[in-house]
C-alpha positions as a LaTeX table, in Angstrom:
\begin{tabular}{lrrr}
\hline
Residue & $x$ (\AA) & $y$ (\AA) & $z$ (\AA) \\
\hline
Met1 & 15.13 & 29.60 & 10.30 \\
Ala2 & 11.55 & 29.66 & 11.51 \\
Gln3 & 10.29 & 29.31 & 7.86 \\
Leu4 & 12.15 & 26.04 & 7.65 \\
Leu5 & 10.41 & 24.70 & 10.72 \\
Thr6 & 6.98 & 22.79 & 10.48 \\
Pro7 & 4.75 & 21.57 & 13.27 \\
Val8 & 5.40 & 18.04 & 14.52 \\
Val9 & 2.61 & 15.81 & 13.80 \\
Gln10 & 1.72 & 13.28 & 16.29 \\
Glu11 & $-0.55$ & 10.41 & 15.46 \\
Thr12 & $-3.69$ & 10.07 & 17.56 \\
Thr13 & $-4.58$ & 6.98 & 19.49 \\
Pro14 & $-7.18$ & 5.90 & 16.87 \\
Ala15 & $-4.60$ & 6.19 & 14.23 \\
Leu16 & $-2.06$ & 4.03 & 16.13 \\
Ile17 & $-4.87$ & 1.45 & 16.73 \\
Ala18 & $-5.76$ & 1.60 & 13.10 \\
Arg19 & $-2.18$ & 0.79 & 12.11 \\
Gln20 & $-1.87$ & $-2.23$ & 14.40 \\
Leu21 & $-5.24$ & $-3.50$ & 13.12 \\
Arg22 & $-4.18$ & $-2.88$ & 9.52 \\
Arg23 & $-1.09$ & $-4.94$ & 10.19 \\
Ala24 & $-2.85$ & $-7.67$ & 11.89 \\
Ile25 & $-5.17$ & $-7.99$ & 8.97 \\
Gly26 & $-2.47$ & $-7.87$ & 6.38 \\
Gln27 & $-0.36$ & $-10.50$ & 8.20 \\
Gly28 & $-3.38$ & $-12.78$ & 8.75 \\
Glu29 & $-3.37$ & $-12.54$ & 12.51 \\
Leu30 & $-6.99$ & $-11.21$ & 11.99 \\
Ala31 & $-8.25$ & $-13.71$ & 9.38 \\
Pro32 & $-10.51$ & $-12.88$ & 6.43 \\
Gly33 & $-14.12$ & $-13.21$ & 7.54 \\
Glu34 & $-13.25$ & $-13.13$ & 11.24 \\
Gln35 & $-15.47$ & $-11.03$ & 13.45 \\
Leu36 & $-13.83$ & $-8.43$ & 15.59 \\
Asn37 & $-14.50$ & $-8.64$ & 19.37 \\
Glu38 & $-14.53$ & $-5.06$ & 20.79 \\
Ala39 & $-14.15$ & $-6.20$ & 24.52 \\
Glu40 & $-11.23$ & $-8.60$ & 23.62 \\
Leu41 & $-9.44$ & $-6.06$ & 21.33 \\
Ser42 & $-9.69$ & $-3.26$ & 23.88 \\
Arg43 & $-8.22$ & $-5.39$ & 26.68 \\
His44 & $-5.45$ & $-6.67$ & 24.33 \\
Leu45 & $-4.52$ & $-3.21$ & 23.04 \\
Gly46 & $-5.08$ & $-1.47$ & 26.51 \\
Val47 & $-7.47$ & 1.15 & 25.18 \\
Ser48 & $-11.05$ & 2.20 & 25.77 \\
Arg49 & $-13.67$ & 1.13 & 23.22 \\
Gly50 & $-14.12$ & 4.76 & 22.00 \\
Pro51 & $-10.76$ & 5.12 & 20.08 \\
Leu52 & $-11.02$ & 1.48 & 19.14 \\
Arg53 & $-14.40$ & 1.98 & 17.38 \\
Glu54 & $-12.93$ & 5.08 & 15.75 \\
Ala55 & $-10.04$ & 2.90 & 14.42 \\
Met56 & $-12.39$ & 0.35 & 13.21 \\
Gln57 & $-14.55$ & 2.99 & 11.44 \\
Arg58 & $-11.34$ & 4.04 & 9.53 \\
Leu59 & $-10.71$ & 0.66 & 8.49 \\
Thr60 & $-14.25$ & 0.13 & 7.36 \\
Gln61 & $-13.87$ & 3.33 & 5.24 \\
Glu62 & $-10.58$ & 1.90 & 3.77 \\
Gly63 & $-12.42$ & $-1.35$ & 2.93 \\
Leu64 & $-10.47$ & $-3.57$ & 5.17 \\
Leu65 & $-13.49$ & $-4.20$ & 7.47 \\
Val66 & $-17.13$ & $-4.49$ & 6.79 \\
Ser67 & $-19.96$ & $-3.64$ & 9.30 \\
Ile68 & $-23.00$ & $-5.82$ & 9.09 \\
Arg69 & $-26.16$ & $-4.60$ & 10.73 \\
Asn70 & $-27.19$ & $-6.62$ & 13.96 \\
Arg71 & $-24.26$ & $-8.88$ & 13.42 \\
Gly72 & $-20.97$ & $-6.92$ & 14.01 \\
Val73 & $-17.71$ & $-5.95$ & 12.27 \\
Phe74 & $-15.87$ & $-8.42$ & 10.01 \\
Val75 & $-12.55$ & $-8.58$ & 8.18 \\
Ile76 & $-13.24$ & $-8.53$ & 4.55 \\
Glu77 & $-12.62$ & $-11.67$ & 2.44 \\
Val78 & $-10.63$ & $-11.23$ & $-0.59$ \\
Thr79 & $-10.66$ & $-14.03$ & $-3.16$ \\
Asp80 & $-7.91$ & $-14.76$ & $-5.79$ \\
Asp81 & $-10.26$ & $-13.31$ & $-8.38$ \\
Asp82 & $-10.56$ & $-10.11$ & $-6.43$ \\
Val83 & $-6.66$ & $-9.82$ & $-6.13$ \\
Arg84 & $-6.31$ & $-10.23$ & $-9.91$ \\
Asp85 & $-9.06$ & $-7.83$ & $-10.78$ \\
Met86 & $-7.75$ & $-5.27$ & $-8.28$ \\
Tyr87 & $-4.19$ & $-5.43$ & $-9.83$ \\
Leu88 & $-5.60$ & $-5.39$ & $-13.37$ \\
Ala89 & $-7.36$ & $-2.21$ & $-12.75$ \\
Arg90 & $-4.38$ & $-0.68$ & $-10.90$ \\
Ala91 & $-2.09$ & $-1.54$ & $-13.69$ \\
Ala92 & $-4.24$ & 0.17 & $-16.29$ \\
Val93 & $-4.45$ & 3.33 & $-14.25$ \\
Glu94 & $-0.80$ & 3.40 & $-13.35$ \\
Arg95 & 0.51 & 2.58 & $-16.79$ \\
Ala96 & $-1.63$ & 5.49 & $-18.23$ \\
Ala97 & $-0.33$ & 7.69 & $-15.36$ \\
Ala98 & 3.33 & 6.78 & $-16.19$ \\
Ala99 & 2.98 & 7.52 & $-19.77$ \\
Arg100 & 1.42 & 10.93 & $-18.97$ \\
Val101 & 4.12 & 11.75 & $-16.41$ \\
Ile102 & 6.72 & 11.17 & $-19.18$ \\
Gln103 & 4.96 & 13.30 & $-21.76$ \\
Leu104 & 4.56 & 16.23 & $-19.13$ \\
Asp105 & 8.03 & 16.34 & $-17.37$ \\
Ala106 & 9.76 & 12.94 & $-17.23$ \\
Lys107 & 12.86 & 14.40 & $-15.48$ \\
Asp108 & 11.04 & 16.19 & $-12.60$ \\
Gly109 & 8.48 & 13.36 & $-12.13$ \\
Gly110 & 11.18 & 10.66 & $-11.98$ \\
Lys111 & 13.17 & 12.81 & $-9.56$ \\
Gln112 & 10.14 & 13.09 & $-7.19$ \\
Leu113 & 9.60 & 9.41 & $-7.37$ \\
Leu114 & 13.33 & 8.60 & $-6.72$ \\
Glu115 & 13.04 & 10.64 & $-3.58$ \\
Val116 & 10.31 & 8.22 & $-2.34$ \\
Thr117 & 12.44 & 5.24 & $-3.14$ \\
Lys118 & 15.13 & 6.58 & $-0.97$ \\
Arg119 & 12.80 & 6.53 & 1.98 \\
Met120 & 11.70 & 3.06 & 0.99 \\
Arg121 & 15.36 & 1.91 & 1.08 \\
Lys122 & 15.94 & 3.51 & 4.39 \\
Ala123 & 12.86 & 1.70 & 5.72 \\
Ala124 & 14.22 & $-1.53$ & 4.28 \\
Asn125 & 17.59 & $-0.82$ & 5.85 \\
Asp126 & 15.79 & $-0.26$ & 9.12 \\
Asp127 & 13.81 & $-3.44$ & 8.70 \\
Asp128 & 10.75 & $-1.14$ & 9.21 \\
Ala129 & 7.97 & $-2.94$ & 7.47 \\
Asp130 & 5.26 & $-0.40$ & 8.43 \\
Ala131 & 7.29 & 2.59 & 6.83 \\
Leu132 & 8.11 & 0.57 & 3.76 \\
Thr133 & 4.34 & $-0.14$ & 3.11 \\
Glu134 & 3.47 & 3.29 & 3.76 \\
Thr135 & 6.26 & 4.61 & 1.33 \\
Asp136 & 4.91 & 2.03 & $-1.08$ \\
Val137 & 1.49 & 3.41 & $-1.11$ \\
Glu138 & 2.98 & 6.94 & $-1.21$ \\
Phe139 & 5.00 & 6.03 & $-4.45$ \\
His140 & 1.97 & 4.78 & $-6.31$ \\
Ala141 & $-0.20$ & 7.67 & $-5.19$ \\
Leu142 & 2.50 & 10.24 & $-6.27$ \\
Leu143 & 2.92 & 8.44 & $-9.70$ \\
Val144 & $-0.72$ & 8.94 & $-10.47$ \\
Ala145 & $-0.96$ & 12.42 & $-8.93$ \\
Leu146 & 2.05 & 13.59 & $-11.14$ \\
Ala147 & $-0.17$ & 12.71 & $-14.25$ \\
Lys148 & $-2.30$ & 15.57 & $-13.19$ \\
Ser149 & $-5.55$ & 13.79 & $-14.16$ \\
Pro150 & $-8.31$ & 14.20 & $-11.65$ \\
Arg151 & $-10.15$ & 11.28 & $-12.98$ \\
Leu152 & $-7.18$ & 9.00 & $-12.87$ \\
Ser153 & $-6.49$ & 10.11 & $-9.33$ \\
Arg154 & $-10.11$ & 9.47 & $-8.24$ \\
Met155 & $-9.97$ & 6.03 & $-9.69$ \\
His156 & $-6.64$ & 5.16 & $-8.12$ \\
Asn157 & $-7.74$ & 6.44 & $-4.75$ \\
Thr158 & $-10.55$ & 4.02 & $-4.78$ \\
Leu159 & $-8.31$ & 1.15 & $-6.00$ \\
Met160 & $-5.67$ & 1.77 & $-3.34$ \\
Val161 & $-8.31$ & 1.50 & $-0.52$ \\
Glu162 & $-9.32$ & $-1.86$ & $-1.91$ \\
Thr163 & $-5.75$ & $-3.10$ & $-2.27$ \\
Arg164 & $-4.49$ & $-1.77$ & 1.02 \\
Met165 & $-4.76$ & $-5.20$ & 2.60 \\
Cys166 & $-2.88$ & $-6.79$ & $-0.29$ \\
Ile167 & $-0.05$ & $-4.22$ & $-0.01$ \\
Thr168 & 0.17 & $-4.84$ & 3.72 \\
Ala169 & 0.24 & $-8.65$ & 3.27 \\
Leu170 & 3.18 & $-8.19$ & 0.87 \\
Glu171 & 5.33 & $-7.33$ & 3.88 \\
Thr172 & 5.85 & $-10.99$ & 4.51 \\
Arg173 & 6.10 & $-12.25$ & 0.91 \\
Tyr174 & 9.62 & $-11.04$ & 0.19 \\
Ala175 & 12.84 & $-12.68$ & 1.25 \\
Ser176 & 14.21 & $-9.03$ & 1.54 \\
His177 & 12.55 & $-5.77$ & 1.81 \\
Phe178 & 15.13 & $-4.41$ & $-0.55$ \\
Val179 & 13.37 & $-6.27$ & $-3.36$ \\
Arg180 & 10.33 & $-4.09$ & $-3.13$ \\
Ala181 & 12.48 & $-0.90$ & $-2.82$ \\
Asp182 & 14.60 & $-1.90$ & $-5.89$ \\
Glu183 & 11.57 & $-2.52$ & $-8.11$ \\
His184 & 10.19 & 0.90 & $-7.30$ \\
His185 & 13.54 & 2.51 & $-7.98$ \\
Glu186 & 13.81 & 0.88 & $-11.31$ \\
Ile187 & 10.34 & 2.22 & $-12.29$ \\
Ala188 & 11.16 & 5.64 & $-11.13$ \\
Ala189 & 14.57 & 5.58 & $-13.05$ \\
Ala190 & 12.90 & 4.63 & $-16.25$ \\
Ile191 & 10.28 & 7.44 & $-15.96$ \\
Arg192 & 13.23 & 9.89 & $-15.13$ \\
Asp193 & 14.92 & 8.72 & $-18.28$ \\
Gly194 & 11.89 & 9.19 & $-20.36$ \\
Asn195 & 11.87 & 5.53 & $-21.34$ \\
Ala196 & 8.15 & 5.03 & $-21.68$ \\
Glu197 & 8.46 & 1.34 & $-22.95$ \\
Glu198 & 10.68 & 0.27 & $-20.14$ \\
Ala199 & 8.57 & 2.11 & $-17.47$ \\
Asp200 & 5.61 & 0.36 & $-18.78$ \\
Arg201 & 7.31 & $-3.08$ & $-18.83$ \\
Leu202 & 8.44 & $-2.59$ & $-15.22$ \\
Leu203 & 5.01 & $-1.59$ & $-14.03$ \\
Val204 & 3.37 & $-4.65$ & $-15.67$ \\
Ala205 & 6.15 & $-6.88$ & $-14.18$ \\
His206 & 5.68 & $-5.18$ & $-10.71$ \\
Met207 & 1.87 & $-5.85$ & $-10.70$ \\
Asp208 & 2.25 & $-9.42$ & $-11.91$ \\
Asp209 & 4.84 & $-10.19$ & $-9.34$ \\
Ala210 & 2.71 & $-8.82$ & $-6.57$ \\
Val211 & $-0.34$ & $-10.87$ & $-7.79$ \\
Ala212 & 1.90 & $-14.10$ & $-7.98$ \\
Arg213 & 3.31 & $-13.45$ & $-4.45$ \\
Leu214 & $-0.11$ & $-12.91$ & $-3.06$ \\
Met215 & $-1.46$ & $-16.31$ & $-4.52$ \\
Glu216 & 1.41 & $-18.16$ & $-3.04$ \\
Ala217 & 1.67 & $-19.46$ & 0.67 \\
Pro218 & 3.47 & $-16.98$ & 2.83 \\
Glu219 & 6.43 & $-19.46$ & 3.33 \\
Glu220 & 6.75 & $-20.07$ & $-0.33$ \\
Ala221 & 6.52 & $-16.45$ & $-1.41$ \\
Ser222 & 9.08 & $-15.21$ & 1.04 \\
Thr223 & 11.72 & $-17.37$ & $-0.68$ \\
Ala224 & 10.89 & $-16.35$ & $-4.27$ \\
Glu225 & 12.89 & $-14.23$ & $-6.40$ \\
Pro226 & 11.48 & $-11.12$ & $-8.04$ \\
Ala227 & 9.95 & $-11.51$ & $-11.46$ \\
\hline
\end{tabular}
């Protein structure tokens, strides 16, 4: 029995603050280019400046914030061209990874990815946007990891840091959270079935759909049907 038990991991205060700031950035409450006011944020969040600064440092490392010497910390500004380029690069890496996973062990790889989509559907059912975004990131990270290519993984890790804000912003761009979960389920199922052509098509459609939603106004994107 003891072997089945694992330590309970509790999030630190900086991690909790980072999550709130990440969500605020993704949903536009902290606008691109906006300067973060430490005193105001610490009062609003009810925390001291120490953990707040640590949280801000985490988001700076993730690429969501930028620290400018003698000026302060600002939310990064992402242009439409940036979004297109990020997803172009991600699509190239993930399509290569999916093809490799199918070559190595399609059934096992697909099974592991489907397990993640189960948690995505639970998050959608619970209307837990934070959990859905985290499992979204987990799905794509696992997809590339299953390819067992250190170079693909390194490239993808960098890209995911840069697109974290986009993925968080997508929380508000769907009429239903289940659309996101279903898209990932279809990709995982195609990989499990060893259908390389279908997996590739679905990945391209998934990336193109995300870019299209991010280019639209939030109220327009939320009513759009999936591509």
